[in-house]
VMD Tcl script that draws the C-alpha trace (Angstrom):
set ca {
  {-49.35 216.88 -33.10}
  {-50.46 214.46 -35.75}
  {-49.08 211.16 -36.67}
  {-48.58 211.43 -40.44}
  {-47.09 207.98 -41.16}
  {-46.08 204.89 -39.09}
  {-44.28 201.84 -39.99}
  {-43.49 199.47 -37.16}
  {-41.53 201.59 -34.71}
  {-40.91 204.48 -37.03}
  {-43.06 207.63 -36.91}
  {-43.46 210.75 -38.98}
  {-44.95 213.45 -36.80}
  {-46.32 216.86 -37.70}
  {-46.50 219.59 -35.04}
  {-49.00 222.35 -35.76}
  {-48.58 226.12 -35.46}
  {-48.26 227.17 -31.83}
  {-47.41 223.67 -30.52}
  {-44.32 223.23 -28.40}
  {-42.15 220.43 -29.70}
  {-40.26 219.15 -26.65}
  {-43.30 218.74 -24.40}
  {-45.38 217.30 -27.22}
  {-42.66 214.85 -28.08}
  {-42.30 213.61 -24.53}
  {-46.09 213.22 -24.19}
  {-46.13 211.17 -27.34}
  {-43.29 208.98 -26.25}
  {-44.98 208.49 -22.84}
  {-48.25 207.56 -24.54}
  {-46.54 205.06 -26.91}
  {-44.26 203.71 -24.04}
  {-41.17 204.79 -26.00}
  {-38.07 204.63 -23.83}
  {-35.41 204.68 -26.56}
  {-35.56 206.66 -29.83}
  {-33.64 208.71 -32.30}
  {-35.09 211.73 -33.99}
  {-34.55 214.26 -36.77}
  {-36.64 217.17 -37.90}
  {-37.09 220.43 -39.74}
  {-39.60 223.26 -40.11}
  {-40.08 226.77 -38.80}
  {-40.45 228.31 -35.37}
  {-41.50 231.49 -33.67}
  {-39.83 230.92 -30.33}
  {-36.95 228.81 -29.22}
  {-35.17 228.55 -25.99}
  {-31.66 227.30 -26.78}
  {-28.51 226.91 -24.69}
  {-24.83 226.37 -24.64}
  {-23.51 224.09 -21.84}
  {-20.56 225.67 -20.10}
  {-18.37 222.89 -18.82}
  {-16.44 225.16 -16.50}
  {-19.52 226.26 -14.55}
  {-21.55 223.07 -15.29}
  {-24.52 225.30 -16.14}
  {-26.55 225.82 -19.33}
  {-26.45 229.41 -20.58}
  {-29.94 229.79 -22.03}
  {-31.21 232.40 -24.57}
  {-34.80 232.69 -25.75}
  {-35.21 233.63 -29.39}
  {-38.48 235.33 -30.27}
  {-38.30 235.88 -33.97}
  {-39.26 233.72 -37.02}
  {-36.57 231.19 -37.71}
  {-36.25 228.22 -40.02}
  {-35.68 224.87 -38.28}
  {-32.77 223.75 -40.50}
  {-31.91 220.62 -38.51}
  {-32.98 218.85 -35.39}
  {-31.26 215.75 -34.13}
  {-31.64 214.03 -30.73}
  {-32.81 211.11 -28.76}
  {-35.27 210.09 -26.15}
  {-34.15 208.04 -23.06}
  {-34.77 207.55 -19.41}
  {-33.06 209.27 -16.44}
  {-33.31 208.91 -12.70}
  {-36.71 207.96 -11.28}
  {-37.74 206.55 -14.73}
  {-38.23 210.16 -16.09}
  {-38.34 210.39 -19.84}
  {-35.91 212.94 -21.27}
  {-35.52 214.28 -24.72}
  {-32.01 215.49 -25.64}
  {-32.29 217.61 -28.77}
  {-29.92 219.91 -30.52}
  {-30.79 222.20 -33.41}
  {-29.56 224.57 -36.09}
  {-31.69 227.44 -37.10}
  {-31.65 229.95 -39.92}
  {-32.48 233.63 -39.64}
  {-33.88 235.80 -42.45}
  {-30.46 237.15 -43.29}
  {-29.35 233.46 -43.71}
  {-27.15 233.50 -40.60}
  {-27.45 230.52 -38.33}
  {-27.63 229.84 -34.60}
  {-27.98 226.63 -32.63}
  {-27.68 224.81 -29.37}
  {-29.33 222.50 -27.01}
  {-33.15 222.92 -27.23}
  {-35.16 223.51 -24.12}
  {-38.31 224.94 -25.84}
  {-39.41 225.12 -29.50}
  {-42.70 226.59 -30.70}
  {-43.72 225.80 -34.21}
  {-44.75 228.68 -36.50}
  {-45.20 226.98 -39.82}
  {-44.05 223.43 -40.24}
  {-42.83 221.13 -37.57}
  {-41.83 217.86 -39.12}
  {-40.12 215.14 -37.04}
  {-38.98 211.64 -37.90}
  {-38.85 209.39 -34.85}
  {-37.37 205.91 -34.80}
  {-37.98 204.03 -31.58}
  {-36.02 201.00 -30.41}
  {-36.82 198.19 -27.94}
  {-35.49 198.63 -24.37}
  {-34.25 201.85 -22.94}
  {-31.53 204.40 -23.51}
  {-30.46 205.03 -19.94}
  {-28.92 208.27 -18.58}
  {-27.11 208.80 -15.34}
  {-25.61 211.84 -13.65}
  {-21.88 212.27 -14.33}
  {-20.22 214.35 -11.65}
  {-17.21 215.30 -13.84}
  {-19.31 217.08 -16.45}
  {-22.39 217.85 -14.45}
  {-24.57 216.26 -17.14}
  {-26.90 213.36 -17.25}
  {-25.09 211.13 -19.81}
  {-25.93 207.97 -21.59}
  {-24.74 204.89 -19.82}
  {-24.60 201.11 -20.38}
  {-28.00 199.38 -19.83}
  {-26.57 197.45 -16.86}
  {-25.66 200.61 -14.93}
  {-28.15 201.40 -12.28}
  {-30.23 204.60 -12.51}
}
mol new
graphics top color blue
foreach p $ca { graphics top sphere $p radius 0.5 }
foreach p [lrange $ca 0 end-1] q [lrange $ca 1 end] { graphics top cylinder $p $q radius 0.2 }
display resetview
């Protein structure tokens, strides 16, 4: 991953062919001590593990896509969950060769062509805490204990 541009707390990042976006993004955030950020992105991928969260079962239903897909839109954030662990919460929409789309929560995304992300970090933290009703680790007010 390369930093293409930076201005204050805003970064334009480029992931190279074969790089995995989620792990790379978290490593970058850790290195820069980023604990609160918003991100957007686009590009192309050769592999993606996407998921739909089933509220009834409180489980992610994962599917791995192993075909060339366009990254039409990525949107997400970086925050902190229990034990001060950084977490990237990213959703994406992807295009297939026949121009159909698919999308979901991103667990893994391997770049095949371009991997362009815009990251805007903020002071402080976006905190997440476990919510028993949904089974998810949701954003919570800063004063709520992890």
